[in-house]
C-alpha positions, 0 to 999 in steps of 0.5 A, spaced: 863 508 660 857 510 662 857 509 669 865 512 668 861 519 665 856 519 670 860 516 677 866 517 679 869 510 682 870 508 688 877 506 691 874 498 690 872 499 683 878 502 679 882 496 682 877 491 678 877 495 672 885 495 672 885 487 673 879 487 666 883 491 662 888 488 664 886 481 659 886 485 654 892 490 654 899 488 657 899 493 664 904 489 667 910 487 666 916 483 669 923 484 670 928 478 665 932 474 667 932 474 675 926 469 676 928 469 683 927 476 685 921 478 681 917 483 682 910 486 677 911 493 676 906 499 673 908 500 666 905 506 663 908 505 656 903 499 654 897 502 658 897 508 653 891 506 650 887 505 656 889 512 659 888 515 652 881 513 652 877 519 656 879 524 660 877 521 667 881 514 665 886 519 665 886 522 671 884 515 674 890 510 671 896 515 670 896 515 678 895 508 679 901 506 673 905 511 676 906 508 683 911 504 683 919 506 680 924 500 681 932 500 677 928 496 672 925 503 669 931 507 669 930 507 662 924 512 663 925 518 659 928 523 665 922 529 662 917 523 664 919 521 670 919 528 673 913 529 671 909 524 674 913 523 680 909 526 684 904 520 683 910 515 686 908 511 692 914 506 692 921 509 690 927 503 690 934 505 687 939 502 689 943 506 683 939 513 683 938 516 676 941 524 677 933 526 676 930 531 681 924 528 684 918 531 686 914 527 690 911 528 697 906 522 698 911 516 698 911 509 702 917 506 702 924 510 700 930 507 698 937 510 698 943 507 696 948 512 694 954 508 691 957 512 685 958 518 683 952 518 678 947 519 684 944 525 687 947 529 691 946 526 699 943 534 700 937 532 694 936 525 699 935 529 704 931 534 701 927 528 699 927 524 706 924 530 709 919 532 704 916 524 705 913 524 712 908 518 711 914 513 709 913 507 713 919 504 710 926 508 709 932 504 707 938 510 707 945 508 705 952 513 705 956 514 700 962 508 699 964 505 705 965 512 709 961 514 715 957 520 714 954 524 720 947 522 721 942 528 721 936 527 727 933 533 723 932 530 717 927 525 721 923 529 725 916 530 720 917 522 719 910 520 723 908 514 721 916 510 720 915 502 722 921 500 718 928 503 719 934 501 715 941 505 716 948 503 713 954 507 714 953 512 718 955 516 725 951 516 730 956 519 735 954 525 739 948 523 741 945 523 733 942 516 733 939 517 740 936 522 737 933 519 731 931 513 734 926 518 739 923 521 733 921 515 729 920 511 737 912 510 737 911 507 731 918 504 729 918 497 728 923 493 725 930 497 726 936 494 721 943 498 722 949 495 718 956 499 721 952 505 723 957 508 730 953 510 737 960 512 740 957 514 746 954 507 748 948 511 752 943 509 756 936 508 753 933 505 759 928 511 759 926 510 751 919 508 750 919 503 743 912 500 744 911 498 738 918 494 737 920 487 735 925 487 730 932 488 731 938 486 727 945 490 728 950 487 723 958 490 724 955 496 730 954 496 737 949 499 741 945 498 746 938 499 744 935 492 745 935 494 752 928 498 752 924 494 748 920 491 752 915 488 746 922 485 742 920 479 739 927 477 734 934 479 734 939 478 729 947 479 731 953 479 727 959 481 729 954 487 733 959 487 740 966 490 741 967 487 747 966 481 752 963 488 757 958 489 751 957 482 750 956 480 759 950 486 759 947 483 754 946 476 757 944 479 763 940 485 761 936 481 755 932 476 760 929 481 764 928 487 760 925 482 754 920 477 756 917 477 749 923 475 745 922 469 742 928 468 737 936 470 737 940 469 730 947 469 731 953 470 725 960 470 727 959 466 734 966 467 736 964 475 735 958 474 740 961 468 745 958 470 751 951 471 748 949 464 747 950 462 754 944 467 754 939 460 753 941 458 760 936 464 762 931 465 757 929 458 756 922 460 753 925 462 746 922 459 740 927 459 735 935 459 736 940 460 729 947 460 731 953 460 726 959 458 728 966 458 724 969 453 720 976 451 722 982 452 718 982 446 714 975 446 712 974 440 716 968 443 721 966 447 725 971 448 731 970 446 737 965 449 742 969 451 748 974 456 743 967 460 742 965 460 750 960 455 748 963 449 754 958 451 759 953 452 754 953 446 751 952 441 758 947 443 762 940 439 762 935 444 759 927 442 760 923 448 758 925 448 751 920 446 747 922 448 739 928 446 735 933 451 733 931 454 727 938 454 723 937 459 717 943 460 715 951 457 717 952 451 720 950 451 728 951 448 735 944 446 739 944 445 745 943 437 748 939 435 754 944 429 755 952 430 757 956 432 751 960 426 747 964 427 742 964 431 736 958 427 731 954 431 725 946 430 726 942 427 720 936 431 716 931 426 719 935 427 726 933 434 726 926 433 723 924 428 727 925 432 733 922 439 731 917 442 734 916 449 731 912 451 726 918 452 721 925 450 720 930 451 715 936 446 714 941 449 709 946 444 711 947 438 714 953 440 718 949 440 725 950 438 732 947 433 734 939 434 737 936 431 743 930 436 745 924 435 748 919 434 744 911 436 747 909 435 739 910 434 733 908 437 726 911 442 722 908 447 718 914 449 713 920 445 712 925 448 707 932 444 706 936 447 702 943 443 699 942 436 703 942 430 701 937 425 698 935 420 702 928 415 703 930 416 710 929 424 709 922 423 706 919 419 711 922 424 716 918 429 712 911 425 713 912 424 720 909 432 719 904 429 713 898 432 718 901 439 718 905 441 713 904 446 709 909 448 706 915 444 703 922 446 700 927 441 697 932 446 694 939 442 691 939 436 693 942 433 687 948 429 691 946 422 687 947 418 681 941 419 676 940 410 677 939 413 685 934 419 684 930 415 679 929 409 685 928 415 690 922 419 686 917 414 688 919 415 695 918 423 694 912 421 691 909 419 697 910 427 699 904 427 695 900 422 696 900 423 705 901 431 705 894 432 704 894 439 707 900 441 703 899 447 700 905 449 697 911 444 694 917 446 690 922 440 689 929 441 686 934 437 684 941 439 681 946 436 677 943 430 675 941 427 668 935 425 668 929 426 663 922 429 663 918 422 662 923 419 667 922 424 673 914 424 671 913 416 671 916 417 678 912 422 681 906 420 679 907 412 681 903 414 687 896 418 687 897 425 688 892 427 694 894 434 696 888 437 695 889 443 697 896 444 692 896 452 690 903 451 687 906 445 684 914 447 682 919 441 680 926 444 677 931 439 674 938 442 672 943 438 669 951 439 669 954 443 663 957 437 660 950 433 659 946 440 658 946 440 651 945 432 650 939 432 655 936 438 652 931 434 647 928 430 652 924 436 655 924 440 649 923 439 641 922 445 637 917 442 632 913 438 637 912 444 641 911 450 636 903 449 639 905 452 645 905 459 645 905 463 651 900 470 652 905 474 651 907 471 644 916 470 643 921 470 648 923 477 646 917 480 651 912 484 645 905 482 645 901 477 640 904 473 634 907 475 628 903 480 624 899 483 629 895 476 629 892 474 636 894 467 638 889 462 638 893 457 641 896 461 648 893 455 653 892 448 653 887 444 657 887 451 661 894 453 663 898 458 660 905 459 659 909 464 661 915 465 657 917 472 662 918 466 668 922 462 664 929 461 668 934 463 663 937 456 662 931 453 659 926 454 653 919 455 656 916 449 653 915 443 655 916 436 651 909 435 647 910 428 649 908 428 656 905 434 656 898 431 656 900 426 661 902 431 665 897 437 665 892 431 665 895 429 673 893 435 674 886 436 673 883 434 680 888 438 683 882 444 683 886 449 688 893 449 684 894 455 680 901 455 679 905 449 675 913 449 674 916 444 671 923 443 668 924 452 668 917 453 664 911 456 668 904 455 668 897 459 670 890 458 670 890 465 668 893 469 662 895 474 666 903 472 670 902 470 677 907 474 682 911 468 686 914 474 691 906 474 695 904 470 700 900 464 699 894 469 701 895 475 697 896 471 689 895 476 684 893 473 676 
């Protein structure tokens, strides 16, 4: 306090003070029942004791605590909201309350107006025009009707980097003038149902920093003026074959740095996939294909204009397709044969990119020249668990850093028990693994069986920072199997720092809990998934945490819906590995 009285804290000291105080006063609050989209927000109500210490503390903490306002705070008193809105840096509201915000320092603004309770369009315009330092702007017009864009709303934006627009009419040259206003700083543009009926020629438009473009249900030639393009995502983006052919003719020459293309609704963008024949330096391609009416699998490639795309030999492409959403057709280096479905191991062992995401196993056969093996990121969702899959993952053991195996439940409990020692080899041989998430669903297996199977191999991944093991059950077996990992009497000694699940800090009668940790690990009930109680069966608790003792870099551990960390403060699960905050 003596330092605070005689010297104003610098910009690096304030976060340090805030972090130290958070060990005694709950400063951060996590949204409940939203684990996968959770974010940490500042909670002024829980930090009043900090603000009331002194006038300087109030001046220091109030702006920090009011930097972010999101939909989780819609119950905040309107009076306090209006008074402190001048401190806001981030205003992210999918459903704006009827409040007149006085904000001039916003860096991120999200305006999604879908009902009568939201503020008027005029109020939104004032908010955009008053914040010239915006870095990210997401703006959707009312309902499903398109409103005319007003270029005057964007003229004062000096540093806009990310622009997301939905349901706007950019005819009459309005859209072109909007892009010109932010052209020098714009990096990412995301358009949904934005109409540029004039179809202007953007060849004379300079976008020096433009890198990412996503078009959905709209048509524009904006990609033709971005020489620094690195990624392009299209969904129903072209209305005619003339526009498709123009894209094919333009992209290879106008966008020499283009490395990734994602195309959804292949039947609407058929000719664009032929771009691969002329642009062979792509590092990632994702091509969505419509399912047949009978649901038996992808339709024939020829119906999408892919017959010429599948045939030729491609010698310059050295990276595997980057499949991110829907079943994909990928190029062959041999003449087309009868349609077959490739297995996940076939994809992984032929990959040479730095990351591959595989949400499904219904993929066309892959045969691509490979110059190197060694993926850094692998994400497989709703796949089929098997020894071949594990062996294919181990091919990348020397380089693999991030591995996600999600909802691999297409096997019985007996089959899973025999496969767990195979999965344990990932922890044994992937020495550079930093993040491992393993989830199985609809399989009846106890915590003890899961643990014994995974520890059948020594865990040698000394770089591991995040470990998540989840196993969910079908509704018929959920109640019966609940006792395997939760016993109310045995687990009563394991109490998180935040106390009971109602979110109130501390224990009963205001007494401080002594058993807030176990073997150096703190339980965070606020992060528990809704279907599970935030405790681990005491019978395996000691063995489980003892298994983690030698993993000195492990900071977050999740087991059967319970989240633990080595700090009292709940981790922010949305941050990159290098930016963990406790």
